[in-house]
BATOR-512054 format. One line per 10 residues: their letters; for each residue x, y, z of N, C-alpha, C, CB. Coordinates in steps of 0.2 Angstrom, whole numbers, plus 5000, padded with zeros to 4 digits. Glycine has a CB too. Example, Ala and Ser with C-alpha at 12.3 -4.5 7.8 and 13.67 -1.06 7.14 Angstrom:
// BATOR-512054
as	5066/4972/5039/5062/4978/5039/5066/4984/5039/5057/4978/5045; 5064/4989/5035/5068/4995/5036/5064/5000/5039/5070/4997/5029
This chain:
// BATOR-512054
mtrikypsyr	5036/5083/5259/5032/5088/5256/5035/5092/5251/5029/5093/5262; 5032/5093/5245/5035/5096/5239/5034/5103/5240/5033/5093/5233; 5039/5107/5238/5039/5114/5238/5037/5117/5231/5046/5117/5240; 5032/5121/5231/5029/5124/5225/5033/5130/5223/5022/5125/5225; 5036/5130/5217/5040/5136/5215/5035/5141/5211/5046/5134/5211; 5035/5147/5214/5031/5152/5210/5035/5155/5205/5028/5157/5215; 5032/5158/5200/5036/5162/5195/5040/5168/5198/5032/5165/5189; 5045/5170/5195/5049/5175/5198/5045/5182/5198/5056/5176/5194; 5048/5186/5202/5045/5193/5202/5044/5196/5196/5049/5198/5207; 5049/5195/5191/5048/5198/5185/5042/5196/5181/5055/5197/5181
ahgmdrvrri	5041/5190/5181/5036/5187/5177/5029/5189/5179/5036/5179/5177; 5028/5189/5186/5022/5191/5189/5021/5199/5190/5021/5188/5195; 5026/5202/5191/5026/5209/5193/5026/5214/5187/5032/5211/5197; 5028/5211/5181/5028/5216/5175/5022/5219/5174/5031/5212/5169; 5016/5215/5175/5010/5218/5173/5008/5224/5178/5004/5212/5174; 5010/5223/5184/5009/5229/5189/5014/5235/5187/5011/5227/5196; 5020/5233/5185/5025/5238/5183/5022/5242/5177/5032/5235/5181; 5020/5238/5172/5017/5242/5166/5011/5246/5167/5015/5236/5160; 5006/5243/5171/5000/5247/5173/5002/5253/5177/4996/5242/5178; 5006/5253/5182/5008/5259/5185/5012/5264/5181/5012/5257/5191
stellsrypd	5016/5261/5177/5020/5266/5172/5015/5269/5167/5025/5262/5168; 5011/5266/5164/5006/5269/5159/5002/5274/5163/5002/5264/5156; 5000/5273/5169/4996/5277/5172/5000/5284/5174/4993/5274/5179; 5006/5283/5176/5010/5289/5178/5011/5293/5171/5017/5287/5181; 5013/5289/5166/5014/5293/5159/5007/5296/5157/5016/5288/5154; 5002/5293/5158/4996/5297/5156/4994/5303/5160/4990/5292/5156; 4995/5302/5166/4994/5308/5171/4999/5314/5170/4993/5306/5178; 5005/5312/5170/5011/5317/5170/5015/5315/5164/5015/5316/5176; 5013/5317/5158/5017/5315/5152/5024/5320/5151/5013/5316/5146; 5023/5326/5154/5029/5330/5153/5034/5329/5159/5027/5337/5153
kfvqdfehnk	5033/5325/5164/5037/5325/5170/5043/5320/5169/5033/5323/5176; 5042/5315/5164/5047/5310/5163/5051/5311/5157/5044/5303/5163; 5058/5309/5157/5063/5310/5152/5066/5303/5151/5068/5316/5153; 5072/5303/5147/5075/5297/5145/5081/5296/5150/5078/5298/5138; 5081/5299/5156/5086/5298/5161/5083/5294/5167/5089/5305/5163; 5087/5289/5168/5084/5284/5174/5084/5288/5180/5089/5278/5174; 5089/5292/5182/5090/5295/5189/5084/5300/5190/5096/5298/5190; 5083/5304/5184/5077/5309/5185/5071/5305/5185/5077/5313/5178; 5070/5300/5182/5063/5296/5182/5062/5293/5189/5063/5291/5177; 5068/5291/5192/5067/5287/5198/5065/5293/5204/5074/5285/5200
kmvnklarir	5068/5299/5203/5066/5304/5208/5058/5306/5207/5070/5310/5207; 5056/5306/5200/5049/5308/5199/5044/5303/5201/5049/5309/5191; 5046/5296/5200/5042/5291/5203/5041/5292/5210/5045/5284/5201; 5047/5293/5214/5047/5293/5221/5042/5299/5223/5054/5294/5224; 5042/5305/5219/5039/5311/5221/5031/5310/5219/5042/5317/5217; 5030/5307/5213/5023/5307/5211/5019/5301/5213/5023/5307/5204; 5022/5296/5215/5018/5290/5217/5020/5288/5224/5019/5284/5212; 5016/5284/5228/5018/5282/5234/5020/5275/5234/5012/5283/5239; 5026/5273/5233/5029/5267/5232/5034/5265/5237/5032/5265/5225; 5033/5261/5242/5037/5260/5247/5043/5255/5246/5033/5257/5253
skvlrntiag	5042/5251/5240/5048/5246/5239/5053/5250/5234/5045/5240/5235; 5059/5250/5236/5064/5252/5232/5065/5249/5225/5071/5253/5236; 5064/5242/5226/5065/5238/5220/5059/5239/5215/5065/5230/5222; 5053/5240/5217/5048/5242/5213/5048/5249/5210/5041/5241/5217; 5051/5253/5214/5052/5260/5211/5057/5260/5206/5054/5265/5217; 5062/5257/5207/5068/5257/5202/5065/5253/5195/5074/5253/5205; 5062/5248/5196/5059/5244/5190/5054/5248/5186/5055/5237/5193; 5050/5252/5190/5045/5257/5186/5049/5262/5183/5040/5260/5191; 5054/5265/5186/5058/5270/5183/5062/5267/5177/5063/5273/5188; 5065/5261/5177/5068/5258/5172/5064/5257/5166/5072/5252/5174
yltsylrkns	5058/5254/5167/5053/5253/5162/5051/5260/5159/5046/5250/5165; 5050/5265/5162/5048/5271/5159/5054/5274/5155/5047/5277/5165; 5060/5273/5157/5066/5275/5154/5066/5272/5147/5072/5275/5158; 5066/5265/5147/5067/5261/5141/5061/5262/5136/5067/5253/5143; 5055/5263/5139/5049/5265/5135/5050/5271/5131/5043/5265/5139; 5052/5276/5135/5053/5283/5132/5059/5283/5127/5055/5288/5137; 5064/5279/5128/5070/5278/5123/5067/5275/5117/5075/5275/5126; 5063/5270/5118/5061/5266/5112/5056/5271/5108/5057/5260/5114; 5052/5274/5111/5047/5279/5107/5051/5284/5104/5042/5282/5112; 5056/5287/5107/5060/5292/5103/5064/5290/5097/5065/5296/5108
sqqevqasss	5067/5284/5098/5070/5281/5092/5066/5279/5087/5074/5275/5095; 5060/5277/5088/5055/5275/5083/5053/5281/5079/5049/5271/5086; 5052/5287/5083/5050/5293/5080/5055/5296/5076/5048/5298/5086; 5061/5295/5078/5067/5297/5074/5067/5293/5067/5074/5297/5077; 5066/5287/5067/5066/5283/5061/5061/5285/5057/5066/5275/5063; 5055/5286/5059/5049/5288/5055/5050/5295/5052/5043/5288/5059; 5053/5299/5056/5055/5306/5053/5060/5306/5048/5057/5311/5059; 5065/5302/5049/5070/5301/5044/5068/5298/5037/5076/5298/5047; 5064/5293/5038/5061/5289/5032/5056/5294/5028/5057/5283/5034; 5052/5298/5032/5048/5303/5028/5052/5308/5025/5043/5306/5033
eseaieppgp	5057/5310/5028/5062/5316/5025/5065/5313/5019/5067/5318/5030; 5068/5307/5019/5071/5304/5013/5066/5303/5008/5074/5297/5015; 5060/5301/5009/5055/5300/5004/5053/5307/5001/5049/5297/5007; 5053/5312/5004/5052/5319/5002/5058/5321/4998/5050/5324/5007; 5064/5320/4999/5070/5322/4996/5071/5319/4989/5076/5322/5000; 5070/5312/4989/5071/5308/4983/5067/5310/4977/5071/5301/4984; 5070/5311/4971/5065/5313/4966/5061/5306/4964/5070/5315/4960; 5055/5308/4961/5051/5302/4959/5053/5297/4954/5044/5305/4957; 5057/5300/4949/5060/5295/4944/5067/5297/4942/5055/5296/4938; 5069/5294/4937/5076/5295/4935/5077/5302/4933/5079/5291/4929
videnrre	5083/5305/4934/5085/5312/4933/5088/5312/4926/5090/5315/4938; 5085/5316/4921/5087/5317/4914/5090/5324/4913/5080/5316/4910; 5096/5323/4911/5100/5329/4909/5098/5331/4902/5107/5328/4910; 5095/5337/4901/5092/5340/4895/5098/5342/4890/5088/5345/4896; 5104/5344/4893/5109/5347/4889/5114/5341/4887/5114/5351/4894; 5113/5335/4889/5117/5330/4886/5115/5327/4879/5116/5324/4892; 5120/5326/4875/5119/5324/4868/5120/5316/4868/5123/5328/4863; 5116/5313/4864/5118/5306/4863/5119/5304/4856/5112/5302/4865
């Protein structure tokens, strides 16, 4: 009899991890930060998840998601600041003689 190999937990379980994570972020946006240990405690406190592996995966997903969002916001803020600082054209010195 041939044994059927199912996809790993990561391939199948990531949909569940994303769904739970987005629901937690939408319900409690101010409770999560970029620290894994803090997020792990908050997931344990706010959701009833019996599996330690699933809890840690959700906390890790939340942490990486928040870090990506903050770095993208920093890049957008720095690009908008640099656009505002740069002059629109070449700088002409009026006192210079040619």
